[in-house]
N, C-alpha and C positions, 0 to 999 in steps of 0.2 A: 897284504890285502887290505884295501881301505875299508873302514867301517861303513856300514849302511844304516841309514836312519829311516824309520817308518813314521809317518804322520798319523797320529791317533785322530779319529773323527771328532769334530767339535761337539761338545755337549749341547744337546738341544733342550729347550725348556720343556718340562713335563706338562703334557696337556691334561692328563687325568690325574688328580691328586691321589696319592696313596699314603703310605705310612711315612711321615716326615715331610710330606709335600705341602703345597699351599692349600688352604681351606677352600671349599667351593665358594665362589663369590656370591652366589644367590643365597647362601646360608649364613652369611656373616652376621654376628650379633648386631641388632639395631642400635643399641646404645654404646657400641664399642668406641674406645678412644682412638686406636689405630696407630700404626707406625708409618704413615705415609703411603699406604697401599690402597687408598680410595680409588685410584685410577683403574684398579681391577674391576670396579663395578660397571665401567662403561663397556659392557659387552653386549648391548642390545636388549638386555632384559631389565625389567624394573627391579631395582634393588630394594631391600627392606626399608632403608631410610627414606627413599623417595616415596615408597608406598605409605609410610607413616605420615609424611608431610602432606601428601595428597588427601589422606583420610582426615587429618586435622583441619585442612582447609574446608572440606565439605562439612564437617561438624560445625566449624565456626560460622559458615554461611547460614546453616540452619538455625543456629543459636542467635545470630544477628536478626534474622526474620522474626524469631520468637520475641526478642527484646523490643523490636518495633511494635509488635502486637501488644505487649504489656504497656508500652508507652502510650499507645492509643487508648487503652483502658483507663489509664491515669488521666488523660486529657478529657475523656468523656465523664469521668468521675468528678473532676473539678468543674466542668461545664454544667453538669446537672446540679452540683452543689449551689450554683449561683441562680438556679431557677426560682422564679417567684410567680405568684398569682394575685389577682385583685380581690380583696374582700368586698363582697357586694353590699355589706352593711356600712362599712366605714370608708369604702373606696380607697383603701390603702394597699400598697404592695406588701404581701406577706411571703416570707421565704418558705419554700416547699421542703427544705432540709431540716429534719428533726433528728439530731444526733442520738446514737445509741452507744451504750457503754460496751467496750470490747471485753469479751470473756477473758478473765485473767490467765486461763490456761495457754493463751496464745504466746505469752511471754516465755513460759516454759518450753513451748513448742519451738520457739525461735532458737533457744539455747540448744535444744536437741538437734535441730537442723545444722547449726554451726558445728557442733561436735561431729556430726556425720560427715561434714565436708572435710574435717581434719582426718578422720579415719580413712576416707576415700583417697585423700592425697597420700597418706602413708602407703596404701595399697598400690597406688600408681607408681610411686618411687621404688617400691619393693620389686615390682615386676621389671623395672629397668636397671636394677642393680647389676653392674657390669660383670662382676666375678660370678654371680649366680647365673646370669644369662650365658656366659661363656661355658659354664659347666653343662647347662641344658643343651647348648649347641653341640657340645662334644659328646652328648649322650650319656652324661654322668648323673642322671636323675633330673628332677625338676625343682631345684631349690628356690628359684625365683617365684614359681607358682605357689609353692608351699608357704613362702613368706607373705605373699599377697592375699591368699584365700581367707585367712582369719580376719583380716581387716575388711575385706569385702563383705564377709558375713556380719561383722559389726555394723558396717554402714547399712546393710539391708535391715538389720534389727532396728536401728535408729530411724531409718526412713519409714518403716512400718509404724513405729511409735509416733512419728510426726503425723502421719495420716490418721491414726487413731485419735490423736489430740485434736485434729481438725474436725473430725466427726463429733467429738465431745463438745467443741466450741459451738458447732451448729445446734446441738441439742440444748446447750445452755442459753443460746440466743432465742431459740424457740420457746424455752421456758419463761423468758422475760416478756413474751408476747409479741416477738418479732419473727413470726414464721415466714417461710419463703412461699408466698402465694400472691394472688392478685391484689390482696389488701396490704402488701408489704410497703413500708415507707421507702423513699429513695435511698436513705442511708443503709437500711438493712438489706435492701435489694442488691446494692452494689457490694456490700460485704459478702453476701453469698456468691455473687458472680465472680468477684476477684479471687476469693479464697478457693472457690470451686474450680475455676480454670487453672489456678496454680497447682491445686491438688491433683488434677487430671494430668498435668504435665509431669509432676513428680512421680505419678504412678508409672509412667513410661520408664522413668529412671529405676524404679523398683523392679520392673520386669527385666530391664537390662542387667541389674545386679543378680537377679535369679538366673539369667542366662549365663553370666560369668561363673557363678558357683557350680552350675551343673554341666556346662559345656566346655569350659576352659581345659579341664583335664583331657578332653577328647581331641583337642586341636593338636596336631603333631608339630607344627612349625612354631618356633618361638615368637617370630614377629607377629603372627596372627593373634596369639595370646596377648602380646603387648598392645596391639591396636585395639582389641576388644576392651581391655581395662582402661587404656588411655581415653578412648571415646566416651566411655561411661563416666569417667572421672570429670572430664571437661563439661559434660552435660550436667552432672550433679552439681558442680561448682556454680554453673550458670543459674541453675534453679535456686540455689541458696542465695545468690546475689539478688535474683529477681524477688525472692520472698522478703529480703531485707528492705528493698525499695517499696514494695507493695505494703508491707506492714507499717513502714514509716508514714506512707500516704494515708492508710486507714486510721492510724492513731492520730495524725494531725487533723484529718478531716472530721473525726468524731468529736 
C-alpha cells in the first residue's frame, strides 16, 4: 500500500498580535531604532513618528513668526535710537536717546535662563530614551516619564526665578527715576517694552511646563507625552535664544 501525504495548510500571517506576535504598529515607540520594520507603519494611520514631525513643523512655524516679531522690535529700537530734534535756542540737532544703565540683576537672570535651557534639554532627551520608552510601551511602568519630570520641575523653578528677576529689574529701574509712564525716555520705554514682551512669551512657556508636570502622568500614550515635552522644550530654547539677542541689543544700545 503506497503511503499517502497530506498537505498542511500554509501558515498565514497573524493579523492580531498576541503573545510573541508583532507589536501594534500604532503603538511603536517614537524614538525606536528599529530592525527594518518601518514598512509596517504604512497602514493608513498616522504613526507616532509622523505625528511628532508634523507637530515639530507647526511649533517651528510659530517660533519663526515670533522671531520675526522680535526682529521688528529690534529694528524699531535702532530706528528710534537715531531720532533727533532741533534745539530752538541753538538750532542744533540733539539726540532724543538718553541711555540708562541696565540693572545688574539682568546678568544673573541671563545665567538662570541659560541653565533652565540645559535642564529642559535633559528632560527632553530623557523622555525619548529608547529603553525607557520601550518599557512604557510594554506597560512596564513609566521610567521615561519619571526620568523627565524632575528636570521639568527644575526648569519650571528656574523659569519662575527668571520672571521674578525681571520684576526686580523693573523695580530697580523705577527706583533710578525711569518709571514706565508717559514721561519715560525712549531708552527706558523700549527697555520695558522689550523685556515685558519677552517675559509674557516666557510666561506661556512656564504654563506649558506646569501642564507637563500635572497632565503628563494622565496621558496614556507614550507618544503624546513625548510630543508635549518636545514642543515645550523647543519653545523654551527659542525663548532663551531670543533673550540672548534682545539682551545684547539692550546692552549695546544703552
